[in-house]
Backbone as JSON Lines, residues from 0, in Angstrom:
{"i":0,"aa":"M","n":[0.8,-1.38,-0.47],"ca":[0.08,-0.13,-0.01],"c":[0.77,1.08,-0.24]}
{"i":1,"aa":"A","n":[0.35,2.31,-0.93],"ca":[1.7,3.44,-1.01],"c":[0.98,4.47,0.1]}
{"i":2,"aa":"E","n":[2.45,5.5,0.49],"ca":[1.85,6.12,1.07],"c":[2.63,7.57,0.59]}
{"i":3,"aa":"L","n":[1.41,8.7,1.19],"ca":[1.88,9.76,0.72],"c":[2.19,10.88,1.67]}
{"i":4,"aa":"Q","n":[3.0,11.58,1.54],"ca":[3.4,12.78,2.5],"c":[2.89,14.23,2.6]}
{"i":5,"aa":"F","n":[2.14,14.78,3.26],"ca":[1.76,16.0,3.21],"c":[1.95,16.97,3.93]}
{"i":6,"aa":"V","n":[2.02,18.12,3.84],"ca":[2.23,19.24,4.64],"c":[1.16,19.65,5.17]}
{"i":7,"aa":"V","n":[1.04,19.83,6.29],"ca":[-0.57,20.15,7.34],"c":[-0.26,21.62,7.66]}
{"i":8,"aa":"F","n":[-1.87,21.85,7.12],"ca":[-1.71,23.4,7.63],"c":[-2.9,23.98,7.89]}
{"i":9,"aa":"K","n":[-3.0,24.89,8.66],"ca":[-4.34,25.25,9.23],"c":[-4.89,26.26,8.25]}
{"i":10,"aa":"L","n":[-6.16,26.54,8.36],"ca":[-7.03,28.07,8.21],"c":[-8.04,28.14,9.13]}
{"i":11,"aa":"G","n":[-8.32,28.43,10.15],"ca":[-8.99,28.47,11.6],"c":[-8.9,27.52,11.87]}
{"i":12,"aa":"N","n":[-9.66,26.74,11.92],"ca":[-10.32,25.5,12.83],"c":[-9.59,24.04,11.9]}
{"i":13,"aa":"E","n":[-9.66,24.47,10.7],"ca":[-9.7,23.36,9.69],"c":[-8.66,23.05,9.51]}
{"i":14,"aa":"E","n":[-7.75,21.82,9.07],"ca":[-6.65,21.44,8.4],"c":[-6.36,20.78,7.2]}
{"i":15,"aa":"Y","n":[-5.65,21.53,6.4],"ca":[-5.28,20.88,5.57],"c":[-4.02,20.43,5.17]}
{"i":16,"aa":"G","n":[-3.95,19.71,3.65],"ca":[-3.0,19.29,3.37],"c":[-2.69,19.39,1.93]}
{"i":17,"aa":"V","n":[-1.34,19.25,1.75],"ca":[-0.74,19.45,0.38],"c":[0.13,18.48,-0.06]}
{"i":18,"aa":"N","n":[0.72,18.14,-1.34],"ca":[1.48,16.8,-1.22],"c":[3.18,17.99,-1.32]}
{"i":19,"aa":"I","n":[3.88,17.33,-0.54],"ca":[4.75,17.13,0.63],"c":[5.72,17.88,-1.41]}
{"i":20,"aa":"M","n":[5.6,17.03,-2.49],"ca":[6.39,17.34,-3.32],"c":[6.17,18.9,-3.99]}
{"i":21,"aa":"Q","n":[4.99,19.42,-4.0],"ca":[4.21,20.39,-4.31],"c":[5.18,21.8,-3.87]}
{"i":22,"aa":"V","n":[5.71,21.51,-2.48],"ca":[6.09,22.08,-1.41],"c":[7.78,22.55,-1.68]}
{"i":23,"aa":"K","n":[7.9,23.8,-1.6],"ca":[9.5,24.01,-1.99],"c":[10.27,25.03,-0.03]}
{"i":24,"aa":"E","n":[9.46,25.69,-0.06],"ca":[9.53,26.04,1.54],"c":[8.43,26.59,2.16]}
{"i":25,"aa":"I","n":[8.66,26.83,3.57],"ca":[8.15,27.27,4.27],"c":[8.99,28.22,5.35]}
{"i":26,"aa":"V","n":[8.39,29.66,5.23],"ca":[9.07,30.63,5.86],"c":[8.05,31.65,6.57]}
{"i":27,"aa":"P","n":[8.52,32.48,7.61],"ca":[8.01,33.62,8.67],"c":[6.98,33.97,7.97]}
{"i":28,"aa":"Y","n":[5.43,34.82,7.79],"ca":[5.21,35.83,7.82],"c":[6.09,37.06,7.29]}
{"i":29,"aa":"K","n":[6.1,37.52,6.1],"ca":[6.47,39.06,5.7],"c":[5.52,39.71,4.73]}
{"i":30,"aa":"E","n":[5.15,41.09,5.36],"ca":[4.47,41.75,4.78],"c":[4.28,41.69,3.13]}
{"i":31,"aa":"P","n":[3.34,41.4,2.52],"ca":[3.88,41.49,1.06],"c":[3.71,43.16,0.37]}
{"i":32,"aa":"V","n":[4.17,43.44,-1.01],"ca":[4.26,44.7,-1.26],"c":[2.92,44.45,-2.58]}
{"i":33,"aa":"K","n":[2.15,45.61,-1.83],"ca":[0.76,45.56,-2.64],"c":[0.95,45.91,-4.28]}
{"i":34,"aa":"V","n":[0.37,45.33,-5.0],"ca":[0.5,45.38,-6.47],"c":[-1.12,45.49,-6.81]}
{"i":35,"aa":"P","n":[-1.35,46.63,-7.79],"ca":[-2.54,47.32,-8.2],"c":[-3.14,46.07,-9.06]}
{"i":36,"aa":"N","n":[-4.32,46.44,-9.25],"ca":[-5.04,45.64,-10.3],"c":[-4.99,43.89,-10.51]}
{"i":37,"aa":"V","n":[-4.83,43.28,-9.26],"ca":[-5.1,41.77,-9.06],"c":[-6.19,41.54,-8.93]}
{"i":38,"aa":"P","n":[-6.46,40.11,-8.65],"ca":[-7.51,39.58,-8.37],"c":[-7.36,39.84,-6.6]}
{"i":39,"aa":"N","n":[-8.72,40.24,-5.65],"ca":[-8.49,40.75,-4.54],"c":[-7.74,39.35,-3.23]}
{"i":40,"aa":"F","n":[-7.84,38.27,-3.97],"ca":[-7.12,37.3,-3.15],"c":[-5.89,37.45,-3.03]}
{"i":41,"aa":"I","n":[-5.08,37.77,-4.04],"ca":[-3.43,38.6,-4.1],"c":[-2.96,39.13,-3.51]}
{"i":42,"aa":"E","n":[-1.92,38.99,-2.26],"ca":[-2.13,40.34,-1.68],"c":[-1.26,41.02,-2.09]}
{"i":43,"aa":"G","n":[-0.15,40.36,-2.44],"ca":[0.89,41.13,-3.2],"c":[2.65,40.31,-3.53]}
{"i":44,"aa":"I","n":[3.53,41.08,-3.38],"ca":[4.56,40.38,-3.81],"c":[5.65,40.27,-2.49]}
{"i":45,"aa":"I","n":[6.61,39.56,-2.78],"ca":[7.73,39.37,-1.73],"c":[8.76,39.37,-2.42]}
{"i":46,"aa":"N","n":[9.58,39.56,-1.9],"ca":[11.16,39.43,-2.44],"c":[11.7,38.26,-1.22]}
{"i":47,"aa":"L","n":[12.1,36.83,-1.83],"ca":[12.52,36.11,-0.59],"c":[13.88,35.28,-1.54]}
{"i":48,"aa":"R","n":[14.91,36.04,-1.15],"ca":[16.21,35.85,-1.95],"c":[16.58,35.77,-3.07]}
{"i":49,"aa":"S","n":[16.27,37.09,-3.34],"ca":[16.38,37.82,-4.76],"c":[15.29,37.37,-5.83]}
{"i":50,"aa":"Q","n":[14.36,36.61,-5.43],"ca":[13.49,36.31,-6.15],"c":[11.89,36.56,-6.05]}
{"i":51,"aa":"I","n":[11.24,37.12,-6.86],"ca":[10.03,37.38,-6.4],"c":[8.99,37.1,-6.38]}
{"i":52,"aa":"I","n":[7.81,36.45,-5.87],"ca":[6.82,35.55,-5.34],"c":[5.67,36.19,-5.22]}
{"i":53,"aa":"P","n":[5.02,36.07,-5.71],"ca":[3.44,36.42,-5.78],"c":[2.85,36.0,-4.31]}
{"i":54,"aa":"I","n":[1.88,36.81,-3.6],"ca":[1.71,35.97,-2.12],"c":[-0.08,36.08,-2.38]}
{"i":55,"aa":"V","n":[-0.78,34.58,-2.25],"ca":[-1.82,34.51,-2.25],"c":[-2.61,33.88,-0.48]}
{"i":56,"aa":"N","n":[-3.61,35.16,-0.64],"ca":[-3.98,34.8,0.94],"c":[-5.16,33.92,0.81]}
{"i":57,"aa":"L","n":[-5.14,32.34,1.1],"ca":[-5.73,31.3,1.16],"c":[-7.41,31.47,1.98]}
{"i":58,"aa":"R","n":[-7.39,32.38,2.74],"ca":[-8.62,32.6,3.18],"c":[-9.09,33.34,2.2]}
{"i":59,"aa":"K","n":[-8.9,34.48,1.78],"ca":[-9.97,35.19,0.84],"c":[-10.13,34.34,-0.42]}
{"i":60,"aa":"R","n":[-9.25,33.31,-0.94],"ca":[-9.49,32.7,-2.01],"c":[-10.69,31.33,-1.39]}
{"i":61,"aa":"F","n":[-10.92,31.33,-0.76],"ca":[-11.67,30.0,0.24],"c":[-12.82,30.44,0.65]}
{"i":62,"aa":"N","n":[-13.17,32.32,0.83],"ca":[-14.24,32.54,0.84],"c":[-14.27,32.33,2.85]}
{"i":63,"aa":"I","n":[-13.07,32.45,3.49],"ca":[-13.03,32.19,4.68],"c":[-13.04,33.33,5.47]}
{"i":64,"aa":"T","n":[-13.53,33.78,6.62],"ca":[-13.1,34.63,7.33],"c":[-12.14,34.71,7.7]}
{"i":65,"aa":"E","n":[-11.66,36.39,7.47],"ca":[-10.1,36.96,7.57],"c":[-9.89,36.76,8.95]}
{"i":66,"aa":"E","n":[-9.14,36.77,9.81],"ca":[-8.2,36.76,11.48],"c":[-6.9,37.24,11.29]}
{"i":67,"aa":"S","n":[-6.51,38.19,12.47],"ca":[-5.62,38.93,12.49],"c":[-4.35,37.93,12.12]}
{"i":68,"aa":"L","n":[-3.41,38.09,11.69],"ca":[-1.92,37.55,11.75],"c":[-1.64,37.29,13.18]}
{"i":69,"aa":"S","n":[-0.88,35.9,13.07],"ca":[-0.48,36.04,14.41],"c":[1.33,35.36,13.97]}
{"i":70,"aa":"D","n":[1.85,35.23,15.33],"ca":[3.45,34.72,15.38],"c":[3.63,33.19,14.42]}
{"i":71,"aa":"E","n":[2.04,32.82,14.33],"ca":[2.24,31.36,13.82],"c":[2.18,31.31,12.28]}
{"i":72,"aa":"T","n":[1.67,32.53,11.64],"ca":[1.39,32.54,10.23],"c":[2.4,32.32,9.56]}
{"i":73,"aa":"R","n":[2.58,31.75,8.28],"ca":[3.23,31.48,7.62],"c":[2.95,31.52,5.73]}
{"i":74,"aa":"I","n":[4.02,31.52,5.34],"ca":[4.15,31.57,4.21],"c":[4.29,30.51,3.61]}
{"i":75,"aa":"I","n":[3.24,29.15,2.8],"ca":[4.18,28.2,2.75],"c":[4.19,28.55,0.88]}
{"i":76,"aa":"V","n":[5.46,28.61,0.58],"ca":[5.91,28.5,-0.91],"c":[6.19,26.9,-1.65]}
{"i":77,"aa":"M","n":[5.22,27.38,-2.95],"ca":[4.88,25.97,-3.62],"c":[5.4,26.45,-5.19]}
{"i":78,"aa":"N","n":[5.26,25.22,-5.89],"ca":[5.41,25.58,-7.56],"c":[4.06,24.76,-7.98]}
{"i":79,"aa":"I","n":[3.9,26.25,-8.59],"ca":[2.28,26.35,-9.33],"c":[2.6,26.44,-10.96]}
{"i":80,"aa":"D","n":[2.59,25.31,-12.0],"ca":[3.31,25.6,-13.41],"c":[4.02,26.52,-13.51]}
{"i":81,"aa":"S","n":[5.25,25.64,-12.79],"ca":[6.82,25.75,-12.93],"c":[7.17,27.45,-12.54]}
{"i":82,"aa":"K","n":[5.66,28.22,-11.44],"ca":[6.52,29.25,-11.18],"c":[6.21,29.0,-9.5]}
{"i":83,"aa":"Q","n":[6.95,29.76,-9.0],"ca":[7.13,29.88,-7.31],"c":[5.77,30.92,-6.75]}
{"i":84,"aa":"V","n":[5.19,30.4,-6.08],"ca":[3.78,31.27,-5.34],"c":[3.44,31.15,-3.73]}
{"i":85,"aa":"G","n":[3.59,32.22,-3.12],"ca":[3.43,31.97,-2.15],"c":[1.93,31.93,-1.45]}
{"i":86,"aa":"F","n":[1.78,30.92,-0.41],"ca":[0.22,31.11,0.09],"c":[0.12,31.11,1.96]}
{"i":87,"aa":"I","n":[-0.53,32.19,1.94],"ca":[-0.63,32.72,3.77],"c":[-1.63,31.52,4.3]}
{"i":88,"aa":"V","n":[-0.93,31.18,5.42],"ca":[-1.62,30.4,5.98],"c":[-1.53,30.54,7.75]}
{"i":89,"aa":"D","n":[-2.62,30.32,8.39],"ca":[-2.55,30.72,9.79],"c":[-1.17,29.35,10.57]}
{"i":90,"aa":"D","n":[-0.94,28.37,10.38],"ca":[-0.21,27.75,10.74],"c":[0.11,26.55,9.94]}
{"i":91,"aa":"A","n":[1.48,26.44,9.82],"ca":[2.05,24.98,8.98],"c":[2.83,23.78,10.0]}
{"i":92,"aa":"S","n":[2.28,23.36,10.33],"ca":[2.41,22.59,11.8],"c":[3.08,21.64,11.32]}
{"i":93,"aa":"E","n":[3.01,20.43,10.44],"ca":[3.86,19.27,10.72],"c":[3.72,18.81,9.09]}
{"i":94,"aa":"V","n":[4.91,17.64,9.15],"ca":[4.22,17.07,7.25],"c":[3.99,15.37,8.14]}
{"i":95,"aa":"R","n":[2.82,14.54,7.46],"ca":[2.34,13.61,8.03],"c":[2.35,12.75,6.8]}
{"i":96,"aa":"T","n":[2.12,11.44,7.03],"ca":[2.36,10.5,6.19],"c":[0.92,9.77,6.09]}
{"i":97,"aa":"I","n":[0.28,9.41,5.14],"ca":[-1.01,8.88,5.29],"c":[-1.03,8.0,4.1]}
{"i":98,"aa":"N","n":[-1.54,6.67,4.36],"ca":[-1.47,5.33,3.99],"c":[-2.86,5.63,2.92]}
{"i":99,"aa":"E","n":[-2.69,5.26,1.49],"ca":[-3.54,5.81,0.26],"c":[-4.75,4.92,0.74]}
{"i":100,"aa":"E","n":[-5.1,4.4,1.56],"ca":[-6.19,3.43,1.95],"c":[-6.97,4.24,2.93]}
{"i":101,"aa":"D","n":[-6.66,5.31,3.36],"ca":[-6.81,6.63,4.48],"c":[-7.31,7.66,3.58]}
{"i":102,"aa":"I","n":[-7.65,7.53,2.77],"ca":[-7.81,8.81,1.78],"c":[-9.14,8.85,0.86]}
{"i":103,"aa":"E","n":[-9.71,9.18,1.33],"ca":[-11.4,8.99,0.2],"c":[-11.55,10.29,-0.84]}
{"i":104,"aa":"N","n":[-12.64,10.02,-1.51],"ca":[-12.83,11.13,-2.05],"c":[-13.58,11.88,-1.34]}
{"i":105,"aa":"P","n":[-13.75,13.42,-2.2],"ca":[-14.28,14.53,-1.4],"c":[-15.69,13.95,-1.52]}
{"i":106,"aa":"P","n":[-16.8,14.41,-0.83],"ca":[-18.05,13.68,-0.81],"c":[-18.92,15.09,-1.96]}
{"i":107,"aa":"E","n":[-19.61,14.92,-2.85],"ca":[-20.39,15.16,-4.06],"c":[-20.54,16.59,-3.31]}
{"i":108,"aa":"I","n":[-21.07,16.72,-2.25],"ca":[-21.72,18.41,-2.08],"c":[-20.34,19.32,-2.01]}
{"i":109,"aa":"I","n":[-19.2,19.01,-1.74],"ca":[-18.05,19.77,-2.31],"c":[-16.82,19.42,-3.43]}
{"i":110,"aa":"A","n":[-17.63,18.19,-3.93],"ca":[-16.91,17.72,-5.27],"c":[-17.17,18.58,-6.41]}
{"i":111,"aa":"G","n":[-17.9,19.51,-6.96],"ca":[-18.47,20.03,-7.91],"c":[-17.05,20.92,-8.51]}
{"i":112,"aa":"I","n":[-17.91,21.36,-9.87],"ca":[-16.41,21.81,-10.53],"c":[-15.71,23.1,-9.79]}
{"i":113,"aa":"D","n":[-16.31,23.63,-8.55],"ca":[-15.61,24.56,-8.26],"c":[-14.7,24.24,-7.33]}
{"i":114,"aa":"R","n":[-14.53,23.17,-7.11],"ca":[-14.0,22.56,-5.71],"c":[-12.56,21.26,-6.31]}
{"i":115,"aa":"K","n":[-12.53,21.51,-7.77],"ca":[-11.72,21.07,-8.26],"c":[-10.21,20.58,-7.38]}
{"i":116,"aa":"Y","n":[-10.13,21.82,-6.78],"ca":[-8.65,21.52,-6.12],"c":[-8.71,20.82,-5.21]}
{"i":117,"aa":"I","n":[-9.52,20.19,-4.63],"ca":[-10.1,19.24,-3.41],"c":[-9.89,17.77,-3.95]}
{"i":118,"aa":"T","n":[-8.5,17.2,-3.36],"ca":[-8.28,16.12,-4.42],"c":[-8.62,15.15,-3.29]}
{"i":119,"aa":"G","n":[-8.95,15.1,-2.14],"ca":[-9.36,13.77,-1.33],"c":[-9.76,14.1,0.28]}
{"i":120,"aa":"I","n":[-10.15,13.35,0.78],"ca":[-10.17,13.69,2.41],"c":[-9.32,12.5,3.05]}
{"i":121,"aa":"G","n":[-8.69,13.25,3.86],"ca":[-7.48,12.07,4.58],"c":[-7.68,12.0,5.97]}
{"i":122,"aa":"K","n":[-7.84,10.59,6.22],"ca":[-8.06,10.97,8.14],"c":[-7.03,9.85,8.42]}
{"i":123,"aa":"I","n":[-6.38,10.75,9.43],"ca":[-5.47,10.51,10.6],"c":[-6.14,9.97,12.14]}
{"i":124,"aa":"G","n":[-6.61,8.67,12.5],"ca":[-7.06,8.7,13.73],"c":[-8.43,9.2,13.56]}
{"i":125,"aa":"E","n":[-9.48,10.26,14.22],"ca":[-10.1,11.02,14.24],"c":[-9.97,12.36,13.81]}
{"i":126,"aa":"R","n":[-9.35,12.41,13.24],"ca":[-8.34,13.89,12.43],"c":[-9.17,14.0,11.14]}
{"i":127,"aa":"I","n":[-9.16,15.05,10.52],"ca":[-10.01,15.28,9.35],"c":[-9.21,16.03,8.42]}
{"i":128,"aa":"L","n":[-8.39,15.75,6.86],"ca":[-7.34,16.83,6.49],"c":[-8.24,16.53,4.99]}
{"i":129,"aa":"I","n":[-8.19,18.05,4.65],"ca":[-8.55,18.32,3.61],"c":[-7.96,18.4,2.62]}
{"i":130,"aa":"L","n":[-7.36,17.23,1.58],"ca":[-6.55,17.43,0.77],"c":[-6.09,18.23,-0.67]}
{"i":131,"aa":"L","n":[-5.39,18.91,-0.75],"ca":[-5.62,19.93,-1.82],"c":[-4.91,19.85,-3.06]}
{"i":132,"aa":"D","n":[-4.72,20.0,-3.95],"ca":[-3.71,20.18,-5.41],"c":[-3.97,21.72,-5.47]}
{"i":133,"aa":"L","n":[-3.06,22.73,-5.12],"ca":[-2.89,24.02,-5.26],"c":[-2.68,24.54,-6.78]}
{"i":134,"aa":"D","n":[-2.35,23.42,-7.81],"ca":[-1.92,23.37,-8.93],"c":[-3.69,23.97,-9.6]}
{"i":135,"aa":"K","n":[-4.37,23.25,-8.98],"ca":[-5.73,23.67,-10.06],"c":[-6.54,24.63,-9.22]}
{"i":136,"aa":"L","n":[-5.7,25.48,-8.4],"ca":[-6.96,26.66,-7.36],"c":[-7.21,27.67,-8.55]}
{"i":137,"aa":"F","n":[-6.6,27.99,-9.55],"ca":[-6.81,28.92,-10.19],"c":[-7.7,28.46,-11.5]}
{"i":138,"aa":"S","n":[-8.07,30.19,-12.08],"ca":[-8.48,29.65,-13.59],"c":[-7.1,30.28,-14.46]}
{"i":139,"aa":"D","n":[-7.73,30.04,-15.3],"ca":[-6.51,30.83,-16.81],"c":[-7.1,32.26,-16.15]}
{"i":140,"aa":"K","n":[-7.33,32.61,-16.35],"ca":[-6.91,34.11,-15.78],"c":[-6.47,34.41,-14.76]}
{"i":141,"aa":"E","n":[-6.5,33.96,-14.16],"ca":[-6.09,33.92,-12.56],"c":[-4.23,33.39,-12.54]}
{"i":142,"aa":"K","n":[-4.0,32.41,-13.24],"ca":[-2.88,32.02,-13.7],"c":[-1.99,33.08,-14.36]}
{"i":143,"aa":"E","n":[-2.82,33.81,-15.53],"ca":[-2.31,34.72,-15.95],"c":[-1.69,36.14,-15.16]}
{"i":144,"aa":"S","n":[-2.77,36.12,-14.35],"ca":[-2.08,37.38,-13.57],"c":[-1.03,37.16,-12.7]}
{"i":145,"aa":"L","n":[-1.12,35.9,-12.22],"ca":[0.6,35.18,-11.48],"c":[1.44,35.56,-12.29]}
{"i":146,"aa":"E","n":[1.72,34.77,-13.51],"ca":[2.63,34.87,-14.34],"c":[3.17,36.29,-14.49]}
{"i":147,"aa":"A","n":[2.22,37.16,-14.44],"ca":[2.59,38.76,-14.83],"c":[3.42,38.9,-13.78]}
{"i":148,"aa":"M","n":[3.72,38.6,-12.83],"ca":[4.07,39.66,-11.59],"c":[5.38,38.63,-11.74]}
């Protein structure tokens, strides 16, 4: 049985997981520089080791109520369509290994076309992880906005 590794992060009380192979690094929160005329969920850009990286607020993207930043706030830098993109999360706490048999397809109620980035539901004991493929998070037009940064 295959095992998959996920970086676990929180948005509010919910836990999410992304495949560790997509994650480049996790860094402490750094205030992004605002960029005009971009979708509202793009907070701006940061300079990370001489590389300009667009920063996406996942709370805004998922329509989750905004909360203030904390010492636990992190930016997960991931490779999305051969470009690095940072995602603001409330906490990036751990890496977990999950057996494929402990991953279920998302329920039909959340598996519609707008939820194509939810790849499954991982079970770790009583915990539930919503597993995401952030490559599929953006429309073609939104990807163009990110590419232009």
